[in-house]
C-alpha positions in Angstrom: 85.2 82.1 46.8 84.9 78.9 48.5 81.5 77.9 50.3 80.7 74.9 52.5 77.1 73.6 51.6 75.1 71.5 54.2 71.9 70.7 54.9 69.7 68.3 56.9 71.8 67.9 60.1 69.0 67.4 62.3 70.8 68.8 65.5 74.1 66.6 64.8 76.7 67.6 62.5 78.9 64.6 61.1 82.5 64.9 62.4 84.0 65.0 58.9 82.4 68.3 58.4 84.7 70.1 60.6 87.8 68.6 58.3 86.2 69.2 55.0 84.9 72.7 55.6 88.4 74.1 57.1 89.2 77.1 55.5 85.7 77.8 53.5 84.8 81.4 53.4 81.0 81.0 54.3 79.1 78.0 54.9 75.4 77.8 53.7 73.0 75.3 55.7 69.8 74.5 53.6 67.7 74.1 56.7 66.4 71.4 59.1 69.0 72.5 61.1 67.9 70.7 64.3 69.3 72.6 67.0 71.2 76.0 67.6 74.0 74.6 68.6 75.0 73.1 65.1 74.9 76.8 63.8 77.3 77.6 66.7 79.5 74.6 65.5 79.5 76.0 62.1 80.4 79.4 63.0 83.9 78.4 64.7 84.8 77.6 60.9 83.4 80.1 59.0 80.6 83.0 58.9 76.7 81.0 58.5 74.1 82.0 56.5 70.9 79.7 57.0 67.5 79.0 56.3 65.1 76.7 58.3 63.6 73.5 57.1 60.2 71.8 58.0 61.7 70.3 61.4 63.1 73.6 62.5 61.1 75.5 65.5 61.4 78.5 67.7 64.3 80.0 67.8 65.9 79.0 64.7 62.4 80.4 62.9 63.1 83.4 64.5 66.6 83.8 63.3 66.7 82.3 60.1 64.5 83.2 56.8 62.8 80.2 54.9 64.6 81.7 51.6 68.0 83.7 51.1 69.4 85.0 48.4 72.7 86.9 47.6 75.3 88.1 45.3 78.6 86.1 45.5 81.4 86.3 43.7 79.4 87.6 40.6 76.8 84.8 41.2 73.2 85.4 42.3 72.8 82.6 44.8 69.2 81.7 46.6 68.5 79.0 48.9 65.7 77.1 50.5 65.0 74.0 52.0 62.1 72.1 50.2 62.3 72.2 46.2 59.1 70.3 45.4 60.0 69.4 41.7 63.0 70.1 39.9 61.5 72.1 36.9 61.4 75.6 35.2 58.1 76.5 36.5 59.1 75.6 40.4 62.6 77.2 40.1 61.2 80.1 38.7 58.2 80.7 41.5 60.9 80.1 43.9 62.9 82.9 42.9 60.5 85.5 41.7 58.6 85.0 45.4 62.1 86.2 46.9 61.6 89.1 44.8 64.9 88.2 42.7 62.7 89.3 39.8 64.6 87.1 37.9 66.0 83.9 38.0 69.3 83.0 40.4 72.0 81.6 39.0 72.5 78.9 41.8 69.8 77.3 43.9 70.7 75.4 47.1 68.0 73.2 48.9 67.9 70.4 51.0 65.0 68.3 52.3 65.5 65.1 50.3 68.8 63.8 52.0 70.2 63.0 48.3 72.9 65.2 46.8 72.0 66.1 43.6 73.5 68.6 41.0 71.3 69.4 38.2 70.6 72.7 35.8 67.2 73.6 35.3 66.2 76.3 33.1 69.7 78.2 33.1 69.6 77.8 37.2 72.3 75.5 38.4 70.2 73.4 41.3 72.4 72.1 44.1 71.5 69.7 47.2 74.2 68.6 49.4 72.5 65.5 50.8 72.3 65.3 54.5 75.3 65.8 57.1 73.4 65.0 60.0 72.5 61.1 61.2 72.6 58.5 58.3 69.0 58.0 57.1 67.6 56.1 54.4 70.7 54.1 53.5 72.1 57.3 52.3 76.0 58.0 53.4 76.0 61.4 54.9 77.5 64.3 52.7 77.9 68.0 52.3 79.5 70.2 49.2 81.9 72.8 48.3 81.1 75.4 46.1 83.8 77.4 44.2 82.6 80.8 42.7 84.8 83.4 40.9 83.7 86.3 39.2 83.1 85.7 35.3 83.8 81.9 36.0 81.6 78.8 35.7 80.7 77.7 39.6 82.7 74.5 40.7 80.7 71.8 42.5 81.9 69.0 44.5 80.3 66.4 46.8 81.8 64.7 49.8 80.5 62.0 51.0 81.5 60.3 54.7 81.5 56.7 56.2 
C-alpha cells in the first residue's frame, strides 16, 4: 500500500503533488488544509483522510476530526496536526486520548512545515513538511509512505523547487 502524506497546504497545493501522488492508494492530510477545494483536488487522485489544523475553520472543522487512527496494511497509523514535543510522554498522551489504548506504530503530524522522521519510544513519527506556499525559507514537500503486512514501513520525503 502506498500512501501520499501531505500537510500545511493553507489553501494551495504545490503542482508537483499531482505528479508525486499519481497512483497512490490513499492520501493522508495532516491539517492546515485551508480550503475545501484542496480536499476535492486531492480526491481526484485517491481517497483522502484528513485532520484539521489550527488554521482550519468551518466547514472543515465539521467534516474532519482533530485526530484520526486506523489499521492500514497491518500497521496502526494515527494522525494529528500539532505534536508539541517529540517525546515519549507526548506521543503516548496523543495515542491514549484517541482511545487507542496502546501506542500507534506510526504517528503523522504537520504544523512545523519541516519534514522530519524520528522514532520515539517505538512509534515512528513522520512530518511531511508543508505542501502549500513556501514559508520560513523551507522548500515545499510531501511524503510517500509504503506499508505492507509484517514489513517495516518505508518513508520518502519529496521536496519541490
